[in-house]
TIRO-2110 file (N, C-alpha, C; in Angstrom, 1 decimal):
// TIRO-2110
64.9, 64.5, -132.2, N, 1, A
65.9, 64.1, -131.3, CA, 1, A
67.1, 63.4, -132.0, C, 1, A
68.2, 63.9, -131.8, N, 2, A
69.4, 63.3, -132.5, CA, 2, A
69.6, 61.8, -132.2, C, 2, A
70.2, 61.2, -133.2, N, 3, A
70.5, 59.7, -133.1, CA, 3, A
71.3, 59.4, -131.9, C, 3, A
72.3, 60.2, -131.6, N, 4, A
73.3, 60.0, -130.5, CA, 4, A
72.5, 59.9, -129.2, C, 4, A
71.5, 60.8, -128.9, N, 5, A
70.7, 60.8, -127.7, CA, 5, A
70.0, 59.5, -127.6, C, 5, A
69.4, 58.9, -128.6, N, 6, A
68.7, 57.7, -128.6, CA, 6, A
69.5, 56.6, -128.2, C, 6, A
70.7, 56.5, -128.8, N, 7, A
71.7, 55.3, -128.5, CA, 7, A
72.2, 55.5, -127.1, C, 7, A
72.4, 56.7, -126.5, N, 8, A
72.8, 56.8, -125.1, CA, 8, A
71.7, 56.3, -124.3, C, 8, A
70.4, 56.6, -124.5, N, 9, A
69.3, 56.2, -123.7, CA, 9, A
69.2, 54.6, -123.8, C, 9, A
69.4, 54.0, -124.9, N, 10, A
69.3, 52.6, -125.0, CA, 10, A
70.4, 51.9, -124.2, C, 10, A
71.7, 52.5, -124.2, N, 11, A
72.7, 51.9, -123.4, CA, 11, A
72.4, 52.1, -121.9, C, 11, A
71.8, 53.2, -121.5, N, 12, A
71.6, 53.4, -120.2, CA, 12, A
70.5, 52.4, -119.7, C, 12, A
69.5, 52.0, -120.5, N, 13, A
68.5, 51.1, -120.2, CA, 13, A
69.1, 49.8, -120.0, C, 13, A
69.9, 49.4, -121.0, N, 14, A
70.6, 48.0, -120.9, CA, 14, A
71.5, 47.9, -119.7, C, 14, A
72.1, 49.0, -119.4, N, 15, A
73.0, 48.9, -118.2, CA, 15, A
72.2, 48.7, -116.9, C, 15, A
71.1, 49.3, -116.8, N, 16, A
70.3, 49.2, -115.6, CA, 16, A
69.6, 47.9, -115.5, C, 16, A
69.4, 47.1, -116.6, N, 17, A
68.9, 45.8, -116.6, CA, 17, A
69.8, 44.7, -116.1, C, 17, A
71.1, 45.0, -115.9, N, 18, A
72.0, 44.0, -115.5, CA, 18, A
71.7, 43.5, -114.1, C, 18, A
71.8, 42.3, -113.9, N, 19, A
71.6, 41.7, -112.6, CA, 19, A
72.8, 42.0, -111.7, C, 19, A
72.5, 42.1, -110.3, N, 20, A
73.6, 42.1, -109.4, CA, 20, A
74.2, 40.8, -109.3, C, 20, A
75.4, 40.7, -109.1, N, 21, A
76.1, 39.5, -108.9, CA, 21, A
75.6, 38.7, -107.6, C, 21, A
75.6, 37.4, -107.7, N, 22, A
75.0, 36.6, -106.6, CA, 22, A
76.1, 36.6, -105.6, C, 22, A
75.7, 37.1, -104.4, N, 23, A
76.6, 37.2, -103.3, CA, 23, A
76.1, 36.2, -102.3, C, 23, A
77.0, 35.3, -101.8, N, 24, A
76.6, 34.3, -100.8, CA, 24, A
76.1, 34.9, -99.5, C, 24, A
75.1, 34.2, -98.9, N, 25, A
74.4, 34.9, -97.7, CA, 25, A
75.2, 34.4, -96.5, C, 25, A
75.4, 35.3, -95.6, N, 26, A
76.2, 35.1, -94.4, CA, 26, A
75.4, 34.2, -93.4, C, 26, A
76.1, 33.6, -92.5, N, 27, A
75.4, 32.7, -91.5, CA, 27, A
74.4, 33.6, -90.6, C, 27, A
74.8, 34.8, -90.3, N, 28, A
73.9, 35.6, -89.4, CA, 28, A
72.7, 35.9, -90.2, C, 28, A
72.8, 36.3, -91.4, N, 29, A
71.6, 36.7, -92.3, CA, 29, A
70.7, 35.5, -92.4, C, 29, A
71.3, 34.3, -92.7, N, 30, A
70.6, 33.0, -92.9, CA, 30, A
69.8, 32.7, -91.6, C, 30, A
70.4, 32.8, -90.4, N, 31, A
69.8, 32.6, -89.1, CA, 31, A
68.6, 33.5, -88.9, C, 31, A
68.8, 34.7, -89.2, N, 32, A
67.8, 35.7, -89.0, CA, 32, A
66.6, 35.5, -89.9, C, 32, A
66.8, 35.1, -91.2, N, 33, A
65.7, 34.8, -92.1, CA, 33, A
65.0, 33.4, -91.6, C, 33, A
65.7, 32.5, -91.2, N, 34, A
65.1, 31.2, -90.7, CA, 34, A
64.3, 31.5, -89.5, C, 34, A
64.8, 32.4, -88.5, N, 35, A
64.0, 32.8, -87.4, CA, 35, A
62.7, 33.5, -87.7, C, 35, A
62.8, 34.4, -88.7, N, 36, A
61.6, 35.1, -89.1, CA, 36, A
60.5, 34.1, -89.8, C, 36, A
61.1, 33.2, -90.5, N, 37, A
60.2, 32.2, -91.3, CA, 37, A
59.5, 31.4, -90.2, C, 37, A
60.3, 31.0, -89.2, N, 38, A
59.8, 30.2, -88.2, CA, 38, A
58.6, 30.9, -87.3, C, 38, A
58.9, 32.2, -87.1, N, 39, A
57.8, 32.9, -86.4, CA, 39, A
56.6, 33.1, -87.3, C, 39, A
56.8, 33.3, -88.5, N, 40, A
55.6, 33.5, -89.4, CA, 40, A
54.8, 32.1, -89.4, C, 40, A
55.4, 31.0, -89.6, N, 41, A
54.7, 29.8, -89.5, CA, 41, A
54.1, 29.5, -88.2, C, 41, A
54.7, 29.9, -87.1, N, 42, A
54.1, 29.7, -85.7, CA, 42, A
52.9, 30.5, -85.6, C, 42, A
53.0, 31.7, -86.2, N, 43, A
51.8, 32.7, -86.1, CA, 43, A
50.6, 32.1, -87.0, C, 43, A
51.0, 31.6, -88.2, N, 44, A
49.9, 31.0, -89.0, CA, 44, A
49.3, 29.7, -88.5, C, 44, A
49.9, 28.9, -87.7, N, 45, A
49.4, 27.7, -87.2, CA, 45, A
49.1, 27.9, -85.7, C, 45, A
47.8, 28.1, -85.4, N, 46, A
47.5, 28.3, -84.0, CA, 46, A
47.3, 27.0, -83.2, C, 46, A
47.6, 25.9, -84.0, N, 47, A
47.8, 24.7, -83.4, CA, 47, A
46.3, 24.1, -82.9, C, 47, A
46.5, 23.7, -81.6, N, 48, A
45.4, 22.9, -81.0, CA, 48, A
44.1, 23.7, -81.0, C, 48, A
44.1, 25.0, -80.8, N, 49, A
42.9, 25.8, -80.6, CA, 49, A
42.1, 25.8, -82.0, C, 49, A
42.9, 25.9, -83.1, N, 50, A
42.2, 25.8, -84.5, CA, 50, A
41.6, 24.4, -84.6, C, 50, A
42.3, 23.4, -84.3, N, 51, A
41.8, 22.1, -84.5, CA, 51, A
40.6, 21.8, -83.5, C, 51, A
40.6, 22.5, -82.3, N, 52, A
39.4, 22.3, -81.5, CA, 52, A
38.2, 23.0, -82.2, C, 52, A
38.5, 24.2, -82.7, N, 53, A
37.4, 24.9, -83.4, CA, 53, A
36.9, 24.2, -84.5, C, 53, A
37.7, 23.4, -85.3, N, 54, A
37.2, 22.7, -86.4, CA, 54, A
36.3, 21.5, -86.0, C, 54, A
36.8, 20.8, -84.9, N, 55, A
36.0, 19.6, -84.4, CA, 55, A
34.7, 20.1, -83.8, C, 55, A
34.7, 21.4, -83.2, N, 56, A
33.3, 21.9, -82.7, CA, 56, A
32.4, 22.2, -83.9, C, 56, A
33.0, 22.7, -85.0, N, 57, A
32.1, 23.0, -86.2, CA, 57, A
31.6, 21.7, -86.7, C, 57, A
32.5, 20.7, -86.8, N, 58, A
32.0, 19.4, -87.4, CA, 58, A
30.9, 18.8, -86.5, C, 58, A
31.1, 18.8, -85.1, N, 59, A
30.2, 18.4, -84.3, CA, 59, A
28.8, 19.1, -84.4, C, 59, A
28.8, 20.4, -84.5, N, 60, A
27.6, 21.2, -84.8, CA, 60, A
26.9, 20.8, -86.0, C, 60, A
27.7, 20.6, -87.0, N, 61, A
27.2, 20.2, -88.3, CA, 61, A
26.5, 18.7, -88.2, C, 61, A
27.2, 17.9, -87.6, N, 62, A
26.6, 16.6, -87.5, CA, 62, A
25.3, 16.6, -86.7, C, 62, A
25.3, 17.4, -85.6, N, 63, A
24.1, 17.6, -84.8, CA, 63, A
22.9, 18.1, -85.6, C, 63, A
23.2, 19.1, -86.5, N, 64, A
22.2, 19.7, -87.4, CA, 64, A
21.7, 18.7, -88.3, C, 64, A
22.5, 17.9, -88.9, N, 65, A
22.1, 16.9, -89.9, CA, 65, A
21.2, 15.9, -89.3, C, 65, A
21.5, 15.4, -87.9, N, 66, A
20.7, 14.5, -87.1, CA, 66, A
19.3, 15.1, -86.9, C, 66, A
19.3, 16.4, -86.6, N, 67, A
18.0, 17.1, -86.3, CA, 67, A
17.2, 17.1, -87.5, C, 67, A
17.8, 17.5, -88.7, N, 68, A
17.2, 17.6, -89.9, CA, 68, A
16.5, 16.3, -90.3, C, 68, A
17.4, 15.2, -90.2, N, 69, A
16.9, 13.8, -90.5, CA, 69, A
15.8, 13.4, -89.6, C, 69, A
15.7, 13.8, -88.3, N, 70, A
14.7, 13.5, -87.3, CA, 70, A
13.4, 14.2, -87.8, C, 70, A
13.5, 15.5, -88.2, N, 71, A
12.3, 16.2, -88.6, CA, 71, A
11.8, 15.6, -89.9, C, 71, A
12.6, 15.1, -90.8, N, 72, A
12.0, 14.6, -92.0, CA, 72, A
11.3, 13.3, -91.7, C, 72, A
11.9, 12.5, -90.9, N, 73, A
11.3, 11.2, -90.4, CA, 73, A
9.9, 11.4, -89.8, C, 73, A
9.9, 12.5, -88.9, N, 74, A
8.6, 12.9, -88.2, CA, 74, A
7.6, 13.2, -89.2, C, 74, A
8.0, 14.1, -90.2, N, 75, A
7.0, 14.6, -91.3, CA, 75, A
6.5, 13.5, -92.1, C, 75, A
7.3, 12.5, -92.5, N, 76, A
6.9, 11.4, -93.3, CA, 76, A
6.0, 10.6, -92.4, C, 76, A
6.3, 10.3, -91.2, N, 77, A
5.5, 9.4, -90.4, CA, 77, A
4.1, 10.1, -90.1, C, 77, A
4.0, 11.4, -90.0, N, 78, A
2.8, 12.2, -89.8, CA, 78, A
2.0, 12.1, -91.1, C, 78, A
2.6, 12.2, -92.3, N, 79, A
1.9, 12.1, -93.5, CA, 79, A
1.3, 10.7, -93.7, C, 79, A
2.0, 9.7, -93.3, N, 80, A
1.5, 8.3, -93.5, CA, 80, A
0.3, 8.0, -92.5, C, 80, A
0.5, 8.7, -91.2, N, 81, A
-0.7, 8.6, -90.3, CA, 81, A
-1.9, 9.1, -90.8, C, 81, A
-1.8, 10.3, -91.5, N, 82, A
-3.0, 10.9, -92.0, CA, 82, A
-3.3, 10.5, -93.4, C, 82, A
-2.5, 9.5, -94.0, N, 83, A
-2.9, 9.1, -95.3, CA, 83, A
-2.5, 10.1, -96.4, C, 83, A
-1.6, 10.9, -96.2, N, 84, A
-1.1, 12.0, -97.2, CA, 84, A
0.0, 11.5, -98.1, C, 84, A
0.0, 12.0, -99.3, N, 85, A
1.2, 11.7, -100.1, CA, 85, A
1.8, 13.0, -100.6, C, 85, A
2.9, 12.9, -101.3, N, 86, A
3.6, 14.1, -101.8, CA, 86, A
2.7, 14.8, -102.7, C, 86, A
1.9, 14.1, -103.6, N, 87, A
0.9, 14.7, -104.5, CA, 87, A
-0.1, 15.6, -103.8, C, 87, A
-0.5, 15.2, -102.6, N, 88, A
-1.5, 15.9, -101.8, CA, 88, A
-0.9, 17.3, -101.3, C, 88, A
0.4, 17.3, -101.3, N, 89, A
1.1, 18.6, -100.8, CA, 89, A
1.2, 19.6, -102.0, C, 89, A
1.3, 19.1, -103.2, N, 90, A
1.5, 20.0, -104.3, CA, 90, A
0.3, 20.6, -105.0, C, 90, A
END
């Protein structure tokens, strides 16, 4: 490939790398983008329903922990009543 062809290709690549000039955004485009952004945030935040679901999951988890603790207490009490220890179970 001749040297002239390579230099032309390099100039073409350098010219395509140039950034477009910074053009100020118009009011209408700004309002449109802000509206789209607001809609996206509104869709992402389901608000009260999401918070209600989180509270319900937390309540279910607390209930499960309480049931677990009650079962452990019952097992320990039964073991004491029958004179059993952890070593007896292993």
